[in-house]
LONUTOR-124599 format. One line per 10 residues: number of its first residue (from 1); for each residue y, z, x negated of N, C-alpha, C. Coordinates in pm, 1 decimal. Layout:
! LONUTOR-124599
NUM	Y:Z:X:Y:Z:X:Y:Z:X  ...
//
This chain:
! LONUTOR-124599
1	10151.5:7999.6:-9430.0:10206.1:7964.2:-9559.9:10246.3:8165.8:-9656.2  10190.4:8172.7:-9794.1:10253.7:8329.8:-9831.7:10428.2:8282.8:-9833.4  10415.9:8382.5:-9893.0:10568.9:8472.7:-9850.8:10578.7:8443.3:-10080.9  10700.7:8476.6:-10137.5:10736.2:8416.5:-10247.1:10778.7:8513.2:-10318.4  10799.1:8536.4:-10427.5:10906.6:8667.3:-10451.3:10910.9:8616.3:-10592.3  11066.9:8666.4:-10657.3:11109.4:8574.8:-10785.5:11087.7:8707.5:-10858.8  11048.8:8671.1:-10995.5:11024.0:8671.2:-11054.7:11113.3:8698.7:-11237.6  11057.9:8746.1:-11335.3:11150.3:8734.6:-11469.5:11083.7:8695.3:-11570.3  11192.1:8546.5:-11664.0:11065.8:8559.2:-11828.1:11227.6:8542.8:-11869.2  11224.2:8634.4:-12022.2:11251.9:8648.7:-12056.7:11281.3:8572.8:-12198.5
11	11458.7:8513.3:-12199.1:11395.3:8388.8:-12301.0:11552.8:8380.7:-12373.7  11553.4:8309.2:-12450.1:11728.4:8266.7:-12546.8:11684.4:8137.8:-12605.2  11865.7:8167.7:-12571.2:11913.4:8017.2:-12651.0:11994.6:8049.2:-12812.2  11924.6:7989.5:-12892.7:12046.3:8001.8:-13030.1:12084.2:7976.1:-13126.3  12229.5:7905.9:-13167.5:12239.4:7835.4:-13242.0:12201.4:7818.6:-13370.0  12287.9:7751.2:-13443.6:12248.7:7739.0:-13604.9:12303.7:7869.0:-13688.4  12363.1:7931.8:-13631.1:12377.9:8032.4:-13684.8:12505.0:7975.7:-13829.3  12520.9:7877.0:-13871.1:12566.1:7860.2:-13966.7:12715.9:7879.5:-13965.8  12827.9:7908.4:-14054.8:12939.0:7940.1:-14063.1:12968.4:7947.1:-14175.6  13135.6:7919.1:-14164.9:13172.8:7952.3:-14278.1:13351.3:7996.9:-14280.8
21	13349.4:7991.3:-14118.9:13510.8:8084.0:-14107.5:13465.2:8145.1:-13993.7  13586.0:8260.0:-13975.0:13558.2:8363.6:-13872.4:13732.4:8352.3:-13814.3  13746.2:8395.1:-13683.5:13826.0:8433.3:-13637.7:13797.5:8547.1:-13501.2  13968.0:8556.7:-13470.9:13980.9:8696.3:-13357.6:13914.7:8668.7:-13188.5  13933.5:8507.5:-13165.5:13932.4:8487.2:-13042.8:13821.4:8397.3:-13043.9  13727.5:8364.5:-12951.6:13648.6:8213.6:-12939.6:13602.7:8226.1:-12791.1  13615.0:8052.7:-12721.8:13558.3:7994.3:-12658.4:13450.1:7920.0:-12621.5  13413.5:7933.5:-12513.8:13254.7:7834.1:-12534.3:13207.6:7849.4:-12374.1  13159.0:7738.1:-12355.9:13111.6:7696.6:-12179.0:12910.5:7712.2:-12228.9  12901.1:7732.0:-12066.7:12743.5:7697.7:-12048.1:12686.4:7652.3:-11944.9
31	12606.5:7578.2:-11894.9:12533.0:7479.8:-11806.1:12435.6:7588.6:-11770.6  12325.4:7651.6:-11650.5:12222.9:7639.2:-11632.5:12168.2:7576.0:-11603.9  12092.9:7547.3:-11582.5:11945.0:7422.2:-11591.3:11803.3:7473.3:-11511.9  11842.7:7592.8:-11482.5:11774.5:7714.9:-11422.6:11820.1:7822.1:-11320.8  11771.4:7868.2:-11256.0:11829.3:7950.9:-11262.9:11803.4:8096.0:-11346.5  11962.5:8130.6:-11396.8:11887.8:8246.9:-11487.2:11966.4:8356.4:-11469.1  11962.6:8471.7:-11516.8:12063.2:8573.5:-11508.3:12054.2:8620.5:-11651.1  12174.6:8576.8:-11701.2:12230.2:8619.6:-11815.9:12259.3:8777.5:-11857.1  12203.3:8848.0:-11946.8:12217.0:8976.7:-12015.7:12282.7:9039.4:-12152.7  12291.4:8927.7:-12232.6:12295.0:8992.1:-12390.3:12352.2:8837.1:-12421.8
41	12457.6:8874.3:-12535.0:12481.9:8780.3:-12624.2:12474.8:8833.8:-12780.8  12390.4:8721.9:-12898.5:12433.4:8758.9:-13005.6:12516.6:8666.7:-13102.5  12572.7:8796.2:-13140.3:12720.6:8777.7:-13240.5:12655.5:8685.2:-13325.0  12722.3:8626.7:-13413.4:12743.4:8651.9:-13584.7:12873.4:8692.7:-13663.8  12823.9:8850.8:-13689.7:12978.6:8890.5:-13726.0:13050.8:8881.1:-13867.0  13163.5:8904.0:-13858.2:13221.3:8852.8:-14028.4:13255.5:9031.2:-14041.4  13185.0:9103.2:-13995.8:13160.1:9244.6:-14086.5:13060.3:9270.7:-14137.7  13140.3:9391.8:-14216.3:12996.0:9429.1:-14310.1:12939.9:9493.1:-14259.4  12766.1:9532.1:-14311.3:12649.0:9546.4:-14178.4:12665.8:9703.3:-14166.7  12642.3:9750.8:-14082.4:12712.2:9902.7:-14026.4:12804.0:9894.6:-13953.3
51	12941.2:9845.2:-14019.6:13041.3:9824.2:-13921.8:13099.5:9740.8:-13805.8  13146.8:9883.8:-13763.5:13217.3:9882.9:-13562.8:13298.3:9742.8:-13528.3  13298.0:9685.1:-13415.0:13406.4:9603.9:-13433.2:13447.4:9610.6:-13290.0  13532.3:9682.4:-13211.4:13544.7:9639.0:-13038.3:13550.2:9500.5:-12974.1  13488.1:9509.4:-12965.5:13536.9:9350.0:-12836.7:13571.3:9318.1:-12680.4  13618.0:9247.3:-12657.3:13643.2:9234.0:-12518.4:13528.7:9116.7:-12480.5  13483.9:9045.2:-12336.0:13394.6:8953.5:-12351.3:13473.1:8952.8:-12185.8  13511.1:8790.9:-12152.3:13563.6:8729.4:-12032.3:13438.8:8641.0:-12047.7  13484.0:8623.9:-11864.4:13412.0:8502.0:-11798.1:13474.6:8540.7:-11691.5  13443.7:8299.5:-11652.1:13506.1:8260.2:-11520.1:13417.8:8185.0:-11501.7
61	13435.5:8114.9:-11348.7:13336.3:8032.8:-11317.3:13407.9:7835.0:-11352.4  13326.1:7746.0:-11416.2:13403.8:7669.9:-11467.0:13420.2:7586.3:-11590.0  13491.3:7526.9:-11634.0:13504.1:7529.4:-11782.2:13636.7:7619.4:-11853.1  13595.5:7644.2:-11969.9:13752.2:7695.1:-12058.7:13848.8:7636.6:-12065.1  13870.3:7523.2:-12089.3:13975.7:7392.1:-12087.0:14065.6:7408.6:-11987.9  14199.6:7453.2:-12025.0:14302.5:7445.6:-11950.7:14334.0:7609.1:-11888.9  14242.2:7693.4:-11929.0:14308.0:7815.0:-11906.4:14274.6:7953.4:-11970.7  14282.8:7863.3:-12170.3:14298.1:7960.7:-12260.1:14384.8:8034.0:-12293.0  14505.7:7990.6:-12177.1:14676.4:8108.4:-12219.5:14668.9:8098.2:-12044.4  14558.0:8151.8:-12004.3:14582.0:8201.9:-11830.7:14503.4:8264.3:-11827.6
71	14532.8:8421.9:-11861.7:14470.0:8558.1:-11839.2:14442.0:8580.2:-11678.1  14515.5:8541.1:-11633.1:14458.5:8584.4:-11467.5:14325.2:8497.0:-11405.2  14283.7:8384.2:-11412.0:14238.3:8362.2:-11481.0:14068.8:8357.2:-11482.4  14109.3:8489.5:-11568.3:13911.3:8515.9:-11685.9:13900.7:8710.4:-11565.2  13813.5:8723.9:-11600.6:13737.8:8846.3:-11557.0:13690.7:8922.9:-11654.1  13766.6:9037.4:-11689.7:13701.7:9111.9:-11812.5:13576.8:9155.7:-11781.2  13436.6:9168.4:-11807.6:13311.4:9156.2:-11763.7:13281.8:9299.5:-11864.2  13249.4:9281.7:-12034.3:13261.7:9418.8:-12124.5:13317.8:9437.2:-12161.3  13359.3:9594.6:-12224.6:13416.2:9608.7:-12365.8:13312.2:9642.2:-12440.3  13260.8:9631.0:-12540.5:13198.6:9680.5:-12625.7:13157.1:9699.9:-12785.3
81	13095.9:9733.9:-12894.1:13136.2:9765.6:-12998.5:13078.7:9688.3:-13068.7  13103.0:9601.4:-13155.7:12992.1:9449.4:-13245.8:12927.3:9541.7:-13355.9  12862.1:9529.1:-13377.7:12817.4:9626.6:-13492.6:12710.5:9527.1:-13569.4  12798.1:9515.0:-13679.2:12673.0:9411.4:-13738.9:12581.6:9520.7:-13803.2  12467.4:9427.3:-13755.4:12318.9:9553.2:-13791.3:12230.3:9401.3:-13857.1  12239.8:9256.4:-13929.5:12159.0:9218.6:-14014.9:12237.0:9132.7:-14076.6  12374.0:9147.8:-14112.3:12414.8:9102.9:-14231.8:12492.5:8964.8:-14190.6  12534.2:8883.7:-14272.1:12566.6:8740.0:-14258.7:12460.3:8654.8:-14147.4  12566.5:8556.9:-14063.4:12462.3:8471.6:-14019.4:12371.6:8469.5:-13989.3  12353.5:8636.5:-13885.3:12208.9:8652.8:-13874.2:12293.9:8735.9:-13713.1
91	12186.4:8714.8:-13631.7:12250.1:8758.3:-13496.1:12283.3:8912.5:-13468.6  12384.2:8954.0:-13418.7:12422.6:9109.0:-13421.7:12432.1:9151.2:-13259.4  12308.5:9170.0:-13183.8:12300.6:9162.5:-13024.7:12360.5:9223.7:-12945.9  12462.8:9203.6:-12834.3:12572.9:9258.7:-12758.2:12486.1:9284.6:-12630.0  12477.0:9359.6:-12529.3:12355.7:9384.3:-12385.8:12528.8:9326.9:-12319.7  12499.5:9276.2:-12211.6:12643.0:9266.6:-12124.7:12590.9:9353.8:-11992.5  12679.6:9378.3:-11871.5:12621.9:9371.9:-11708.0:12546.5:9210.6:-11667.8  12439.5:9208.9:-11603.7:12361.5:9064.2:-11543.9:12480.3:8993.2:-11511.4  12485.3:8863.0:-11544.6:12540.5:8748.5:-11505.7:12408.4:8654.1:-11402.8  12453.3:8688.1:-11279.0:12356.0:8566.8:-11210.4:12437.8:8355.9:-11235.5
101	12377.3:8296.1:-11252.0:12409.1:8118.4:-11262.9:12290.9:8069.3:-11244.7  12315.0:8015.7:-11150.0:12179.6:7919.7:-11024.7:12203.6:7781.9:-11087.4  12113.8:7731.1:-11156.5:12112.8:7587.2:-11138.6:12202.4:7532.8:-11145.3  12268.5:7454.2:-11192.4:12370.6:7419.4:-11264.7:12500.0:7440.2:-11235.6  12490.3:7591.1:-11237.2:12601.9:7679.3:-11207.5:12676.2:7674.4:-11415.4  12790.5:7663.6:-11370.3:12903.1:7667.8:-11502.7:12993.0:7819.2:-11570.0  12931.1:7861.2:-11633.0:13073.8:7937.2:-11661.7:13105.6:7944.1:-11868.9  13239.8:7987.6:-11831.8:13261.9:8003.5:-11953.5:13282.9:8121.3:-12043.3  13287.7:8155.0:-12142.7:13305.4:8270.2:-12190.6:13434.5:8292.6:-12317.1  13477.9:8391.9:-12293.8:13627.8:8396.2:-12428.1:13564.0:8604.1:-12518.0
111	13472.2:8531.1:-12576.7:13539.5:8702.0:-12685.7:13654.8:8681.7:-12774.5  13651.8:8790.5:-12746.8:13813.3:8859.1:-12808.8:13788.5:9024.5:-12867.0  13781.8:8967.5:-13002.1:13796.4:9145.5:-13132.3:13992.0:9200.8:-13098.0  13955.7:9281.5:-13052.1:14013.6:9330.9:-13018.6:14112.0:9413.2:-13112.3  14076.1:9406.7:-13237.9:14143.3:9494.7:-13338.5:14216.1:9401.3:-13448.1  14205.0:9287.1:-13362.4:14290.3:9096.9:-13440.4:14242.9:9135.9:-13552.6  14116.1:9133.6:-13582.3:14003.7:9158.4:-13758.7:13893.7:9048.7:-13720.8  13951.9:8986.8:-13718.2:13834.7:8830.4:-13769.3:13692.8:8815.6:-13771.4  13714.6:8932.5:-13628.4:13496.9:8956.8:-13670.1:13432.0:8876.9:-13588.3  13440.7:8729.8:-13587.5:13338.4:8686.3:-13541.0:13391.0:8534.4:-13621.1
121	13233.6:8500.4:-13685.3:13196.2:8375.8:-13717.0:13116.1:8245.3:-13660.8  13206.7:8191.5:-13686.2:13187.8:8016.7:-13670.7:13185.7:7936.5:-13773.0  13176.0:7825.6:-13726.0:13122.9:7695.0:-13793.0:13243.8:7581.1:-13776.5  13274.8:7535.0:-13905.7:13395.3:7454.4:-13887.0:13368.8:7321.2:-13956.8  13282.1:7287.6:-14013.9:13197.2:7154.7:-14070.0:13167.1:7064.7:-14048.3  13189.8:7025.9:-13882.8:13087.5:6989.0:-13818.4:13198.0:6881.6:-13751.6  13233.3:6716.5:-13757.8:13249.1:6713.2:-13702.7:13261.7:6600.7:-13590.2  13109.1:6627.5:-13603.7:12989.3:6509.4:-13476.9:12956.9:6579.5:-13372.4  13030.0:6548.8:-13242.1:13030.9:6602.8:-13110.5:12902.4:6640.6:-13105.5  12803.0:6553.8:-13102.8:12651.4:6574.9:-13051.1:12614.9:6682.1:-13137.8
131	12632.5:6802.1:-13246.3:12591.8:6880.2:-13318.3:12666.7:7006.9:-13213.6  12752.2:7009.4:-13172.3:12817.6:7125.2:-13073.5:12768.1:7123.9:-12949.1  12688.1:7081.7:-12923.7:12595.8:7105.1:-12780.2:12452.8:7167.6:-12813.6  12395.0:7291.0:-12796.5:12247.1:7335.1:-12816.6:12193.4:7391.2:-12680.7  12089.4:7341.9:-12615.5:12014.9:7367.1:-12532.4:11839.6:7360.1:-12510.1  11794.0:7432.0:-12400.8:11668.6:7450.8:-12421.1:11645.1:7388.0:-12242.2  11538.8:7419.9:-12223.1:11446.9:7403.0:-12115.2:11561.7:7441.1:-12010.7  11621.5:7634.2:-11992.2:11749.4:7687.8:-11890.7:11826.3:7667.1:-11895.1  11893.7:7640.6:-12017.5:12060.2:7673.1:-12025.4:12075.0:7510.9:-12144.8  12201.2:7522.5:-12125.3:12289.0:7435.3:-12199.7:12416.1:7493.9:-12223.0
141	12422.8:7533.3:-12382.7:12573.0:7569.6:-12427.9:12670.7:7469.8:-12459.4  12706.5:7359.1:-12406.3:12778.2:7218.3:-12385.1:12922.9:7207.6:-12406.1  12979.6:7361.6:-12399.8:13090.8:7278.5:-12524.1:13113.3:7427.0:-12591.8  13051.7:7436.6:-12721.2:12992.9:7463.0:-12802.8:13172.7:7565.9:-12871.3  13237.0:7554.9:-12862.1:13352.2:7629.1:-12843.7:13481.4:7561.9:-12926.4  13576.8:7668.5:-12875.1:13732.9:7639.5:-12955.7:13805.2:7823.9:-13012.7  13826.0:7839.4:-13087.5:13931.0:7925.9:-13187.2:14058.0:7949.6:-13182.4  14156.4:8093.4:-13186.9:14223.4:8101.9:-13136.4:14309.3:8086.2:-13295.4  14427.9:8073.9:-13327.7:14476.5:8098.6:-13491.2:14525.2:8228.5:-13497.4  14557.3:8246.9:-13379.7:14555.4:8426.4:-13398.6:14559.5:8486.7:-13290.5
151	14372.2:8576.9:-13301.4:14328.0:8596.9:-13160.7:14373.1:8709.6:-13103.3  14436.6:8760.7:-13110.6:14574.4:8879.9:-13072.9:14565.8:8910.9:-12941.3  14680.9:8777.2:-12895.7:14742.3:8783.8:-12711.4:14677.4:8667.9:-12679.9  14710.7:8653.5:-12518.4:14607.0:8528.0:-12435.9:14744.9:8425.7:-12469.5  14897.0:8418.0:-12536.8:14935.4:8266.4:-12556.1:14944.2:8225.2:-12668.6  14811.7:8314.9:-12816.7:14800.0:8202.9:-12929.5:14717.6:8142.6:-12853.8  14804.4:8040.7:-13033.1:14738.1:7887.4:-13001.7:14594.5:7802.4:-13016.4  14529.1:7785.4:-12967.8:14402.7:7718.8:-13044.9:14435.3:7676.4:-13160.8  14299.3:7645.3:-13276.9:14280.3:7549.8:-13379.1:14219.4:7438.8:-13346.8  14318.2:7362.9:-13454.7:14269.0:7193.8:-13460.4:14148.0:7173.3:-13479.1
161	14086.9:7264.9:-13526.0:13920.9:7225.3:-13597.4:13837.1:7234.1:-13511.1  13719.8:7144.6:-13577.2:13627.4:7221.7:-13472.7:13532.6:7369.8:-13487.9  13496.8:7392.8:-13411.1:13468.6:7534.5:-13381.0:13399.5:7557.1:-13324.6  13280.0:7550.8:-13383.7:13103.5:7612.5:-13306.7:13073.0:7736.3:-13299.2  13032.3:7795.1:-13189.2:13043.4:7925.2:-13119.2:12871.1:7939.1:-13224.8  12895.7:8051.3:-13316.1:12733.6:8071.1:-13395.8:12694.1:8207.2:-13354.5  12627.4:8194.3:-13294.5:12549.2:8315.4:-13214.0:12424.2:8321.2:-13092.1  12441.8:8307.7:-13053.1:12326.8:8288.6:-12873.6:12339.3:8369.3:-12770.6  12224.8:8300.1:-12664.3:12218.1:8375.3:-12557.1:12110.7:8497.3:-12479.4  12098.4:8557.1:-12455.9:11979.2:8652.5:-12369.4:12003.7:8624.4:-12203.6
171	11848.6:8583.6:-12163.8:11904.6:8563.8:-12025.3:11726.1:8573.7:-11964.2  11693.6:8608.6:-11829.5:11581.3:8640.7:-11788.2:11562.2:8483.4:-11655.8  11470.6:8359.5:-11685.4:11443.5:8313.1:-11616.1:11426.7:8353.2:-11489.1  11434.1:8308.9:-11351.9:11379.0:8362.7:-11216.7:11333.1:8279.8:-11212.2  11187.2:8291.5:-11168.7:11064.1:8198.0:-11138.6:10998.6:8207.6:-10996.5  10945.8:8131.8:-10918.0:10873.1:8214.1:-10717.5:10730.9:8227.3:-10782.4  10696.5:8264.4:-10724.3:10552.1:8324.5:-10703.4:10496.0:8377.5:-10605.6  10412.6:8361.0:-10579.0:10277.4:8420.4:-10485.9:10316.0:8555.4:-10444.9  10367.1:8623.0:-10364.2:10276.6:8763.9:-10403.5:10107.7:8842.3:-10384.4  10067.1:8723.1:-10324.2:9917.7:8776.0:-10323.2:9895.8:8619.6:-10427.0
181	9768.8:8686.7:-10557.4:9637.0:8599.3:-10574.6:9573.6:8518.0:-10431.7  9528.9:8377.2:-10534.9:9448.1:8293.6:-10377.4:9336.7:8369.7:-10438.0  9254.3:8369.5:-10331.3:9112.1:8377.6:-10359.1:9014.9:8321.5:-10413.1  8954.8:8367.3:-10436.3:8794.1:8271.4:-10575.3:8707.0:8256.4:-10447.9  8685.8:8325.5:-10405.4:8597.0:8245.7:-10273.6:8618.9:8212.4:-10176.3  8532.3:8084.6:-10099.2:8581.2:8052.9:-9933.3:8548.5:8114.5:-9891.7  8596.3:8184.9:-9749.4:8558.5:8250.5:-9627.2:8469.4:8208.7:-9631.6  8360.9:8333.8:-9522.4:8257.7:8289.8:-9420.7:8225.5:8181.2:-9333.5  8153.4:8081.1:-9323.1:8174.4:7964.0:-9234.4:8106.2:8050.8:-9105.0  8129.2:8040.5:-8970.1:8089.2:8075.1:-8821.6:7980.9:8056.3:-8799.2
191	7893.2:8176.3:-8755.7:7796.4:8184.6:-8743.2:7696.9:8107.1:-8629.2  7602.5:8046.2:-8633.3:7487.1:7909.3:-8533.5:7492.2:8007.5:-8439.7  7421.8:8151.8:-8435.6:7351.1:8204.2:-8351.7:7490.7:8293.4:-8312.3  7377.2:8383.4:-8156.3:7490.0:8390.8:-8116.1:7517.8:8574.9:-8175.5  7626.9:8629.1:-8121.3:7663.9:8766.0:-8165.6:7591.2:8798.0:-8083.9  7585.1:8939.7:-8088.8:7523.8:9082.5:-8012.4:7624.6:9084.1:-7865.3  7749.1:9077.1:-7902.8:7863.9:9081.8:-7775.2:7867.4:8973.6:-7708.7  7892.2:8871.4:-7755.1:7868.4:8754.0:-7626.9:7718.4:8739.3:-7567.9  7634.1:8808.7:-7627.2:7503.0:8836.1:-7454.7:7532.4:8952.6:-7442.4  7588.4:9031.1:-7456.8:7625.3:9172.6:-7363.8:7710.1:9111.6:-7246.9
201	7776.5:9007.8:-7303.3:7908.4:8979.7:-7223.9:7768.0:8866.0:-7138.1  7782.1:8791.4:-7131.1:7709.5:8715.9:-7054.2:7558.0:8785.0:-6950.0  7502.0:8878.2:-7063.2:7447.0:8976.5:-6948.8:7515.8:9073.8:-6785.9  7561.7:9099.4:-6837.7:7703.0:9165.5:-6778.7:7771.5:9074.9:-6661.6  7837.8:8953.3:-6694.7:7825.7:8888.2:-6619.9:7740.8:8816.3:-6506.9  7618.9:8804.2:-6562.7:7483.1:8741.7:-6437.9:7459.0:8879.5:-6369.7  7497.9:9001.7:-6396.5:7440.1:9108.1:-6356.6:7541.4:9103.9:-6213.5  7721.6:9122.5:-6233.0:7824.6:9113.4:-6129.7:7757.0:8959.5:-6047.1  7737.3:8820.7:-6133.1:7693.2:8765.9:-6029.4:7586.6:8787.2:-5917.3  7471.7:8854.0:-5967.8:7367.1:8897.2:-5872.3:7382.1:8967.5:-5715.6
211	7502.7:9054.6:-5794.3:7540.0:9178.2:-5701.0:7621.9:9137.3:-5620.5  7734.6:9002.1:-5662.7:7825.5:8939.0:-5548.6:7742.7:8864.3:-5464.5  7589.3:8766.6:-5495.1:7484.6:8695.4:-5393.4:7435.7:8762.3:-5315.6  7428.1:8882.1:-5382.3:7359.7:9005.8:-5279.7:7442.7:9010.2:-5138.2  7562.8:9065.3:-5181.2:7624.3:9109.4:-5098.1:7696.7:8994.4:-5004.3  7673.1:8856.9:-5050.1:7687.0:8800.6:-4961.5:7616.0:8756.6:-4869.1  7435.0:8743.8:-4918.0:7379.3:8739.7:-4815.6:7374.1:8880.8:-4674.1  7385.6:8999.7:-4765.4:7359.9:9109.1:-4658.7:7506.0:9049.1:-4521.4  7608.7:9013.5:-4578.0:7704.2:8974.3:-4506.6:7666.4:8921.7:-4359.6  7579.0:8778.1:-4439.7:7576.8:8641.6:-4344.1:7458.7:8769.3:-4214.5
221	7371.6:8812.9:-4271.7:7287.4:8869.5:-4225.0:7326.5:8973.0:-4075.0  7424.4:9049.7:-4107.7:7430.2:9113.9:-4042.8:7559.3:9012.6:-3902.7  7616.8:8966.8:-3957.8:7708.7:8892.6:-3897.5:7650.2:8775.7:-3772.3  7456.9:8723.8:-3801.5:7417.5:8656.6:-3714.3:7331.0:8799.1:-3648.7  7286.8:8911.3:-3637.8:7215.4:9014.0:-3586.3:7392.6:9055.2:-3456.6  7464.4:9033.3:-3454.2:7594.8:9093.5:-3394.0:7587.0:8925.4:-3294.3  7569.6:8804.4:-3311.9:7581.3:8720.7:-3222.1:7451.9:8721.4:-3137.5  7326.3:8776.1:-3183.0:7220.9:8732.8:-3070.6:7237.8:8878.1:-2985.1  7284.1:8977.8:-3007.8:7324.0:9092.0:-2948.0:7409.0:9058.2:-2807.2  7551.6:9002.4:-2903.4:7607.8:8970.2:-2741.2:7584.0:8829.0:-2661.3
231	7489.1:8757.3:-2694.1:7397.5:8670.6:-2630.3:7329.5:8717.0:-2544.5  7204.3:8826.1:-2560.1:7143.1:8920.1:-2465.0:7173.4:8951.9:-2345.2  7301.2:9018.8:-2412.3:7377.9:9154.8:-2308.3:7385.0:9008.7:-2245.4  7517.7:8931.3:-2272.1:7534.7:8822.7:-2131.9:7434.5:8753.5:-2001.6  7325.2:8750.3:-2128.5:7220.7:8701.1:-2005.0:7166.5:8820.2:-1941.5  7142.8:8979.6:-1947.0:7131.4:9038.2:-1848.9:7232.6:9095.0:-1731.6  7311.5:9054.6:-1810.5:7417.2:9115.2:-1660.8:7446.9:8958.5:-1590.0  7376.1:8881.2:-1608.1:7402.3:8806.0:-1498.8:7319.9:8764.6:-1418.1  7148.7:8819.0:-1470.3:7034.8:8789.9:-1377.1:7107.3:8918.0:-1305.7  7147.6:9070.3:-1336.5:7195.3:9170.7:-1267.6:7269.0:9131.6:-1094.4
241	7329.8:9041.6:-1133.0:7487.3:8963.4:-1081.2:7432.0:8917.0:-960.2  7343.5:8786.7:-992.2:7244.7:8704.1:-939.1:7172.9:8758.5:-781.5  7094.3:8897.8:-890.9:6994.5:8956.4:-767.7:7098.2:9049.8:-673.6  7233.4:9131.1:-728.0:7312.9:9148.5:-648.8:7345.4:9110.9:-487.3  7342.8:9022.4:-524.4:7458.9:8885.7:-413.5:7313.3:8913.5:-283.7  7190.7:8827.7:-393.1:7084.9:8907.7:-291.7:7053.5:8982.2:-144.8
//
């Protein structure tokens, strides 16, 4: 069996980038449908083109629901400057340290404008919850979000209006592939004629057998000669004994 290695396929999940409001704090959840490595977030910046806004990105396992005011449940994953590079309702990319998420794994995110300057755009016009789910074959943004009324502190309340995250995810899909390419030609069939090595082996074996048989015959011949000598000697001694008795 061939060993397998892990390779990466870069991909993205993007929302509609429709927006009508802005906030200083936005929550959303994602669920992986494949093994992925999240390495960036595309944000719809509310600032002027070229303007920098400091942001914090927090991460936790599971959903954000029930934890929006609990700072100890969150891990500060990155401090970044959000720069509006594309204008309104267009992605401004933020690179983050990689986050490995296995299939069916869930992560929640909280993006916070530290200057409390409402730097994040979002959509509050849709009351249809089905429109709050964005997905592809790799990942699902299944709770599109909640925003804070005043997003400068953890104690700030959540907005009661729909708050669909306007942005996207950049990630690598982890795939398995063989380390070796399969051969395009079948292996050679075994030879029907004997090889040189097999002929040489048989020749040596026959020679050793011939030597063994020869030595065996020589040994038998020597043994017979000794028996004859002993018999003759006994006859001579017996004759001499009879003669001397007379």
